[in-house]
Backbone as a ProteinNet text record, in pm:
[ID]
protein_1_A
[PRIMARY]
MSREEEYDLIFKVVLIGDSGVGKSNLLARFTHKEFNMDSKSTIGVEFATRTLQIDGKNIKTQIWDTAGQERYRAITSAYYRGAVGALLVYDISKQQTFESVNRWLKELRDHADSNISVMLVGNKSDLKHMRTVPTEEAKQFATDNGISFIETSALDASNVELSLHQILTEIYRNSVNTAAAQMEASPSGPVKPTGGIKITQTDTTAKPAAGKCC
[TERTIARY]
-1369	-1236.5	-1195.5	-1065.5	-1016.5	-1024.9	-1007.8	-1018	-913.4	-792.4	-687	-719.7	-808.3	-839.6	-963.6	-1032.6	-1154.1	-1120	-1198.9	-1178.9	-1310.9	-1320	-1443.4	-1447.1	-1333	-1324	-1194.4	-1193.3	-1070.7	-1042.7	-918.8	-878.7	-764.3	-762.1	-653.4	-562.8	-433.4	-333.4	-224.1	-185.2	-81.3	48.4	159.2	292	334.7	366.8	409.6	537.6	609.2	736.1	833.4	946.3	1045.2	1099.8	1152.5	1218.6	1341.1	1360.2	1478.9	1466.1	1348.3	1332.2	1303.2	1278.4	1257.1	1113.4	1027.6	886.6	868.2	939.9	923.3	971.1	1078.3	1125.2	1034.2	970	867.8	751.8	710.7	603.6	641.8	766.2	813	813.8	851.9	850.6	707.8	618.6	479.2	416.5	440	362.4	435	568.6	642.5	756.9	774.5	884.5	1018.5	1034.4	1155.3	1220.6	1349.4	1422.7	1519.1	1519.4	1606.7	1709.7	1834.7	1939.9	1965.2	1933.9	1961.8	1836.7	1739.9	1613.7	1634.7	1552.9	1554.3	1428.1	1427.9	1311.7	1187.7	1075	948.1	906.2	855.7	803.4	651.4	587	441.9	392.3	300.7	237	221.5	240.4	211.5	158.5	77.7	31.4	39.2	42.2	37.7	-61.9	-100.8	-202.7	-150.9	-215.1	-182.3	-308.9	-335.9	-452.5	-407.5	-461.7	-433.1	-563	-557.3	-675.6	-670.8	-774.7	-786.4	-918.6	-912.7	-1033	-1125.4	-1065.9	-1144.4	-1194.4	-1160	-1200.8	-1080.1	-1101.4	-995.7	-998.6	-892.7	-883.9	-781.6	-828.9	-739	-698.1	-568.8	-517.8	-449.8	-487.6	-414.5	-315.6	-187	-83.7	-23.9	-42.1	0.3	132.5	225.9	357.5	359.1	354.2	351	491.2	528.8	663.1	686.8	807.5	837.8	894.8	934.3	993.8	893.5	941.6	854.8	775.1	837.4	769.2	650.9	637.4	524.9	415.5	434.3	338.7	199.1	191.3	59.6	-11.9	66.1	7.7	-38	48.4	18.4	-91.8	-112.4	-215.1	-352.5	-377.4	-506.3	-525.9	-417.2	-427.7	-455	-458.5	-500.9	-649.9	-722.1	-866.6	-905.1	-988	-1032.2	-942	-829.1	-737.6	-793.1	-784.5	-829.9	-712.9	-592.1	-472.9	-352.4	-254.7	-132.5	-13.7	94.1	220.5	311.8	342.8	425.1	569.1	652	784.6	896	992.9	1116.1	1233.9	1353.6	1477.2	1542.9	1563.4	1619	1760.9	1826.8	1964.8	1973.7	1857.1	1856.6	1757.9	1811.8	1729.9	1633.3	1676.7	1592.4	1461.7	1466.7	1344.9	1246.3	1298.6	1210.3	1152.7	1233.6	1185	1073.2	1070.4	965.5	834.5	838.6	721.1	601.8	627	517	447.4	525.2	466.5	384.5	437.7	362.8	232.8	239.1	118.9	14.9	59.3	-33.6	-97.5	-16.2	-69.9	-172.2	-142.6	-235.1	-366.7	-359.2	-479.4	-561.3	-490.3	-558.7	-633.5	-580.3	-634.2	-709.4	-681.7	-742.3	-862.7	-934.8	-1048	-1000.1	-1080.2	-1040	-1023.5	-1086.5	-1077.7	-968.9	-880.2	-776.4	-684.1	-646.4	-551.7	-409.9	-325.6	-189.5	-88.1	17.8	127.7	258.3	334.4	467.1	565.7	642.6	733.5	877	961	1103.7	1172.3	1200.1	1258	1411.2	1469.6	1615.5	1671.1	1597.2	1642.4	1769	1805.1	1931.3	2052	2031.9	2142	2156.7	2157.8	2165.2	2290.7	2400.9	2527.2	2525.9	2424.9	2413.5	2291.2	2226.1	2101.9	2122.6	2031.7	2030.5	1897.1	1797.2	1664.8	1642	1646.8	1624.7	1484.4	1475.6	1346.6	1247.4	1293.9	1203.5	1146.5	1226	1177.2	1064.9	1082.8	979.7	854	872.6	758.6	679	748.8	681.3	603.5	660.7	590.2	461.3	470.7	352.7	246.1	288.7	195.3	127.8	207.2	154.3	51.7	66.2	-21.8	-127.7	-135.4	-239.6	-228.1	-104.7	-83.1	4.7	5.6	87.5	229.4	320	461.6	527.2	619.6	698.7	826.9	932.1	1054	1067.8	1107.9	1116.4	1249.1	1275.8	1386.4	1338.2	1328.3	1292.6	1404.9	1528.4	1643.2	1637	1619.6	1617	1475.4	1374.7	1232.4	1184.9	1266.2	1228.6	1104.2	1001.4	875.3	792.6	832.4	757	618.3	614	485.7	399.7	464.5	393.1	329.8	401.7	347.9	222	224.2	106.6	-10.8	17.4	-88.3	-150.6	-67.8	-118.9	-208	-165.2	-247.6	-376.3	-372	-494.5	-591.6	-538.5	-624.2	-692.4	-615.9	-673.8	-781.5	-753.1	-850	-977.8	-961.9	-1079.1	-1163.8	-1099.7	-1175.7	-1241.9	-1176.9	-1240.9	-1364.9	-1355.4	-1469.6	-1585.2	-1553.2	-1656.3	-1723.1	-1641.8	-1697.3	-1785.7	-1742.9	-1823.2	-1955.9	-1951.6	-2074.1	-2168.5	-2112.7	-2195.7	-2262.6	-2186.5	-2243.6	-2354.8	-2334.8	-2437.4	-2562.9	-2543.2	-2656.6	-2739.2	-2671.5	-2742.9	-2823.9	-2764.5	-2832.9	-2946.4	-2931	-3032.1	-3063.1	-3142.7	-3168.3	-3258.4	-3299.6	-3393.2	-3333.1	-3199.5	-3137.8	-2990.7	-2930.9	-2788.5	-2701.4	-2587.5	-2491.8	-2359.5	-2304	-2176.4	-2062.9	-1949.3	-1832.7	-1795.3	-1757.4	-1720.7	-1571	-1529.2	-1386.9	-1334.8	-1416.5	-1374.5	-1485.6	-1459	-1556.8	-1591.7	-1717.3	-1759.8	-1751.1	-1678.2	-1656.2	-1744.9	-1821.5	-1905.9	-1868.1	-1789.4	-1744.2	-1595.8	-1543.7	-1403.6	-1372.5	-1258.6	-1218	-1199.4	-1265.2	-1253.5	-1190.6	-1120.2	-1056	-956.7	-969.6	-880.2	-745.1	-639.8	-505.4	-469.5	-398.4	-355.7	-236.5	-211.9	-89.4	27.4	123.7	235.8	366.3	461.9	594.8	675.1	804.3	891.6	890.4	870.7	867.4	994.8	1049.4	1172.2	1141.5
-364.3	-395	-536	-555.4	-688.1	-773.5	-902.4	-993.7	-960.1	-918.9	-886	-761.3	-674.2	-548.8	-559.8	-672.8	-687.6	-700.9	-633.3	-645.7	-622.2	-680.1	-675.4	-559.5	-530.1	-423.3	-347.5	-224	-145	-92.5	-108.3	-64.5	35.8	131.1	228.7	193	177.6	146	252.5	305.5	408	351.9	400.8	372.2	493.7	472.9	584.8	548	650.4	629.8	739.3	744.1	848.3	842.7	954.8	961.6	869.8	799.1	716.4	573	532.5	394.9	295.7	347.4	258	244.5	339.5	329.9	328.7	416.6	426.5	300.1	240.2	115.8	-1	2	-98.5	-83.5	41.1	66.5	12.7	37.1	-10.4	-163	-226.7	-373.3	-427	-363.8	-407.1	-404.8	-298.3	-273.5	-303.4	-293.7	-314.6	-415.1	-470	-564	-502	-375.6	-300.2	-248.6	-212.7	-149.8	-49.8	72	177.6	213.5	176.3	201.2	350.1	430.1	574.1	656.4	598.6	668.4	793.4	895.4	1020.8	1028.1	1121.6	1136.1	1174.1	1113	1144.6	1287.2	1359	1493	1484.6	1518.8	1511.9	1369.4	1331	1199.3	1141.5	1011.4	943.5	804.5	748.9	612.7	529	399.1	303.6	195.4	112.2	11.5	-129.9	-223.6	-365.2	-444.7	-547.4	-632.3	-771.9	-820.7	-955.1	-1028.3	-1159.8	-1239.1	-1280.7	-1241.6	-1273.5	-1346	-1468.8	-1547.6	-1552.4	-1566.8	-1579.2	-1448.7	-1335.4	-1204.8	-1130	-1059.1	-974.5	-840.9	-814.1	-693.3	-599.3	-483.1	-382.2	-290.2	-265.7	-182.6	-58.7	56	179.3	192.9	186.7	197.1	337.1	414.7	554	569.1	636.6	661.7	805	820.7	954.1	996.4	1118.5	1168.1	1169.6	1131.3	1122.3	1249.4	1345.6	1466.3	1544.4	1604	1677.4	1785.7	1854.6	1968.8	1927.1	1795.9	1749.7	1685.9	1677.6	1602.2	1663	1797.3	1860.7	1827.2	1805.1	1769.3	1623.6	1535.5	1392.7	1350	1424.2	1384	1375.8	1459.4	1457.2	1326.1	1260.1	1138.8	1013.9	1028.9	916.3	891.1	995	985.3	878.6	785.7	680.7	558.3	564.8	449.9	340.3	216.8	102.8	16.9	53.8	-19.3	72.5	41.2	120.8	30.5	53.3	-13.5	90.1	69.7	161.5	112.4	183.3	133.6	202.6	122.6	175.4	99.1	149.4	89.8	14.2	-117.2	-196.8	-154.6	-78.8	-36.6	105.2	170.2	307	317.5	318.8	318.8	436.4	551.5	670.9	650.6	576.9	554.4	466.2	377	294.4	376.6	467.7	553.6	645.3	672.4	757.7	683.9	551.7	470.5	506.3	531.1	562.8	692.4	792.2	918.4	897.8	819.4	792.5	718.4	624.3	548.8	640.7	733.8	829.8	917.8	964.7	1046.9	969.3	843.4	757.8	743.1	717	701.5	831	944.3	1073.4	1105	1060.8	1101.9	993.1	866.7	757	698.4	612.8	542.8	453.7	444.6	368.2	219.1	170.1	27.6	-4.3	90.7	68.4	-46.1	-129.8	-239.1	-185.1	-213.1	-158.6	-272.3	-262.9	-358	-281.8	-318.4	-262.2	-337.2	-262.8	-323.7	-279.6	-374.9	-348	-372	-265.5	-278.4	-283.4	-320.7	-334.3	-450.1	-560.5	-678.3	-739	-695.6	-741.9	-682.8	-575.9	-511.3	-570.6	-703.6	-770.6	-730.7	-708.8	-674.1	-533	-452.2	-314.6	-296	-404.4	-396.4	-323	-229.1	-161.5	-180.8	-232.7	-255.9	-406.6	-463.2	-606.8	-647.3	-760.6	-809.8	-826	-879.6	-903.8	-774.1	-667.7	-538.5	-486.2	-500.6	-455.7	-542.1	-673	-763.3	-724.3	-691.8	-655.7	-526.5	-429.7	-304.1	-331.7	-417.6	-450.7	-518.7	-613.2	-683.7	-587.3	-498.1	-402.4	-308.7	-282.4	-186.9	-253.8	-386.6	-458.3	-452.1	-449.3	-447.1	-565.1	-598.2	-709.1	-660.8	-755.3	-721	-812.7	-755.3	-834.1	-759	-830.1	-766.5	-795	-692.9	-703.3	-647.8	-676.1	-611.1	-573.9	-443.7	-399.9	-433.6	-440.7	-469.7	-610.3	-711.5	-849.5	-907.9	-822.6	-858.4	-953.2	-977.7	-1068.3	-1019.8	-1105.9	-1082.4	-965.4	-902.7	-788.3	-831.5	-936.5	-987.3	-1037.9	-1104.7	-1160.5	-1050.8	-941.3	-833.4	-773.4	-752.1	-695.4	-793.1	-920.9	-1022.1	-1032.7	-1027.3	-1041.6	-924.5	-802.5	-689.3	-681	-718	-718.1	-825.4	-939.5	-1045.3	-997.7	-930.5	-878.5	-774.7	-683.8	-579.7	-642.1	-736.7	-797.1	-874.7	-954.6	-1034.3	-947.7	-838.5	-744.5	-682.8	-650.1	-590	-688.5	-814.1	-917.4	-937.7	-941.7	-958.8	-841.3	-719.4	-600.9	-606.5	-648.4	-659.2	-762.2	-874.1	-978.5	-927.8	-849.5	-793.9	-694.9	-616.6	-520.9	-592.1	-704.7	-780.4	-837.6	-881.8	-933.6	-823	-702.5	-589.9	-536.5	-549.3	-499.9	-608.3	-708.4	-823.4	-793.4	-667.8	-635.1	-646.4	-641.4	-648.2	-680.7	-720.1	-754.6	-633.1	-655.7	-549	-587.1	-497.1	-524.6	-507.8	-576.8	-556.5	-409.5	-359.9	-219.6	-202.4	-77.6	-48.6	-49.9	-92.2	-91.8	-35.1	-13.6	41.6	-65.1	-98.6	-195.9	-130.4	-193.3	-135.2	-204.1	-125.3	-181.3	-127.2	-17.3	39.8	69.8	137.8	173.1	259.7	233.9	308.9	455.8	545	687.8	762	688.9	752.7	856.6	978.6	1085.1	1069.2	1091	1086.4	1224.3	1228	1356.4	1407.5	1537.6	1591.2	1528.3	1479.6	1408.3	1465.7	1467.3	1511.8	1393	1412.9	1305.1	1194.2	1074.7	959.8	881	828.2	750.9	603.1
-2269.9	-2216.6	-2259.4	-2278.4	-2309.8	-2184.8	-2202.4	-2089	-1982.4	-2027.8	-1934.3	-1851.6	-1906.1	-1838.5	-1749.1	-1752.8	-1674.6	-1525.9	-1442.7	-1299.6	-1227	-1107.7	-1030.3	-931.6	-872.2	-772.6	-792.7	-746.5	-750.3	-610.1	-565.2	-432.7	-442.9	-351.9	-343.5	-227	-256.4	-154.4	-161.1	-45.3	-42.6	15	-38.9	14.2	95.9	223.6	307.2	380.5	427.4	494.6	456.3	524.5	499.3	356.8	312.1	182.4	181.8	72.6	56.9	104.8	151.6	201	88.2	-32.2	-146.4	-191	-154.5	-192.5	-344.4	-413.1	-558	-629.4	-579.1	-640.8	-606.5	-490.3	-460.7	-557.8	-582.6	-678.9	-816.6	-858	-988.7	-994.4	-883.5	-877.7	-881.2	-804.8	-799.6	-938.7	-1012.3	-1133.3	-1263.9	-1265.2	-1390.3	-1377.8	-1255.9	-1230	-1267.5	-1229	-1259.6	-1132	-1144.5	-1034.7	-1094.8	-1039.3	-1089.1	-983	-1005	-907.5	-887.3	-989.5	-984	-956.8	-885	-862.3	-777	-805.4	-730.9	-643.9	-549.1	-461.1	-541	-503.9	-569.2	-534.4	-634	-612	-616	-503.7	-499.8	-489.4	-578.1	-572.1	-712.4	-724.8	-849.6	-817.8	-907.9	-883.6	-1010.2	-989.8	-1098.8	-1059.4	-1155	-1126.7	-1150.2	-1082.5	-1095.7	-1066.2	-1144	-1121.8	-1080.7	-970.3	-920	-895.5	-897.5	-866.7	-720.1	-645.8	-503.9	-482.1	-431	-405	-527	-644.8	-767	-824.6	-763.2	-811.9	-868.3	-978.3	-1033.4	-960.5	-885.3	-805.3	-868.3	-912.9	-966	-852.1	-841.1	-733.1	-787.3	-734.9	-758.4	-643.1	-673.8	-570.8	-579.5	-473.6	-471.4	-397.8	-462.2	-405.1	-352.9	-220.3	-160.3	-120.5	-155.3	-124.3	26.2	67	209.3	269.3	184.9	238.5	323.1	430.8	522.4	450.4	354.5	292.9	207.4	178.1	98.5	182.9	312.9	395.2	391.5	385.5	379.9	250	144	14.6	16.6	58.7	50.6	145.8	256.7	352	286	185.3	116	40.4	3.7	-76.3	7.2	139.1	222.2	205.2	165.4	154.2	51.9	92.1	1.3	-0.7	68.1	71.2	161.3	115.8	196	242.6	197.3	237.7	238.9	324.3	331.2	359.1	285.7	311	376	502.2	580.3	574.4	498.4	461.2	539.6	585.6	643.5	584.3	606.1	554.6	669.1	654.6	764.6	801.1	711.6	737.3	793.8	815.9	867.9	983.6	1104.8	1225.7	1229.1	1179.3	1184.4	1109	997.8	919.4	995.4	1080.5	1162.8	1277.5	1332.3	1440.1	1391.4	1260.3	1203.6	1181.2	1188.9	1157.7	1246.2	1373.6	1465	1423.6	1381.2	1336.1	1209.2	1115.4	992.4	1022.1	1115.6	1150.1	1213	1297.9	1358.4	1251.3	1156.3	1049.3	966.6	941.5	867.3	942.6	1072.8	1153.8	1156.2	1152.3	1156.9	1027.8	913.8	784.2	708.3	739.3	662.4	735.9	665.6	724.9	839.9	943.3	1062	1032.9	926	893	791.8	762.8	662.3	704.6	608.4	633.8	619.8	718.7	720	730.8	650	657.5	677.4	779.8	802.9	714.2	633.9	537.5	565.9	605.1	621.8	488.3	414.8	281.1	286.9	174.4	157.4	239.9	243.2	317.9	258.9	137.4	77.3	150.8	229.4	302	442.2	448.9	579.3	656.7	585.8	650.2	708.1	672.2	720	810	847.9	925.8	1058	1085.9	1215.8	1287.7	1216	1275.7	1286.1	1406.4	1423	1377.6	1311.7	1263.9	1377.4	1489.7	1602.1	1658.8	1657	1706.6	1617.7	1487.8	1393.8	1405.6	1420.6	1438.2	1563.2	1669.7	1794	1778	1706.2	1680.7	1603.8	1502.2	1422.6	1508.2	1591.4	1679.8	1777.1	1835.4	1932.5	1869.6	1740.8	1672.9	1585.1	1592.5	1520.1	1369.6	1318.1	1173.8	1133.9	1005.7	958.7	929.3	906.4	888.9	787.6	709.2	615.1	583.8	548.6	499.8	350.6	275.8	130.5	80.3	-46	-116.1	-255.3	-281.7	-416.1	-513.3	-462.7	-548.3	-606.4	-519.6	-570.2	-576.7	-550.5	-561.5	-451.5	-350.5	-242.6	-169.2	-165.2	-92.4	-143.8	-253.4	-304	-350.2	-431.8	-480.4	-364.8	-269.9	-155.2	-70.4	-49.7	32.8	-28.3	-160.3	-227.3	-222.4	-247.4	-245.7	-106.9	-3	133	172.8	141.8	184.4	102.3	-25.9	-105.9	-57.5	-17.9	36.7	164.4	251	375	345.9	252.4	217	162.2	68.5	4.7	106.1	188.8	284.7	390.5	429	522	459	328.8	260.8	249	224.1	215.2	351.4	457.8	592.4	631.6	592.8	622.3	548.8	421.4	342.3	402.3	451.3	511.8	638.2	716.9	839.6	808.6	702.3	662.3	612.3	545.8	493.9	608.3	713.2	830.1	896.8	899	962.3	875.7	742	648.4	546.2	583.7	496.5	377.4	360	252.5	113.8	104	-28.7	-19.3	-130.6	-131.6	-109	-45.8	-20.8	-85.8	-162.5	-227.6	-127.4	-150.8	-65	-62.6	55.7	67.9	54.8	42.3	34.3	-106.3	-202.7	-341.8	-426.4	-553.2	-644.9	-747.6	-758.8	-859.1	-996.6	-1088	-1219.5	-1322.3	-1395.8	-1500.6	-1637.8	-1639.9	-1765.3	-1755.4	-1855.9	-1855.3	-1734.4	-1670.1	-1553.1	-1589.2	-1514.9	-1542.5	-1425.5	-1339.3	-1225.1	-1274	-1225.1	-1269.4	-1204.6	-1281.6	-1228	-1173.2	-1058.6	-1005.7	-1084.1	-1070.5	-1130.5	-1059.1	-1135.2	-1075.3	-1122.5	-1033.7	-1070.9	-1114.7	-1123.4	-1165	-1063.5	-1110.5	-1020.1	-1035.8	-922	-933.2	-931
[MASK]
++++++++++++++++++++++++++++++++++++++++++++++++++++++++++++++++++++++++++++++++++++++++++++++++++++++++++++++++++++++++++++++++++++++++++++++++++++++++++++++++++++++++++++++++++++++++++++++++++++++++++++++++++++++

């Protein structure tokens, strides 16, 4: 691998939330610094990758965009498996998408690992004049549920990079703390950070069949 392709750990992060909240454009911003004004609803599941340096380690992230439509929920639930992070996205200008957040969080808790790091993301912060979800209400929901919170705009890229960096930092440090605790419990040998895959050769992670991504 070239120097740019080298990485120490790989983490899986899922984007969840109702259809139309901007998950696909967040994915495009995260991985290609792009925004598509004419994006269509995602069909099924697709992912892209991004590598960031966290605490001196190159962390490669697979960011999965799960379709928000109800008819795909049975399909996407399988993709929570193996995820160590989740960005739970709603649209600050559509109250209904925020009301759905509790259901999405329950589904995540039901299907994902209990130690998954979760960030509540209020997207479309550029639509301040159309806001229906108060920032303080969303912050309180996040506090009550023990998850982090941020507002972003995929359109103008506000806080998009910061949100990804913050959740990856949380995931990595949690994995390091877990490994340290395991080492104390089993001092016979070193324990690698959990929640990621140590890569020694070319990444062979299989891509799922994906439909058109917006």
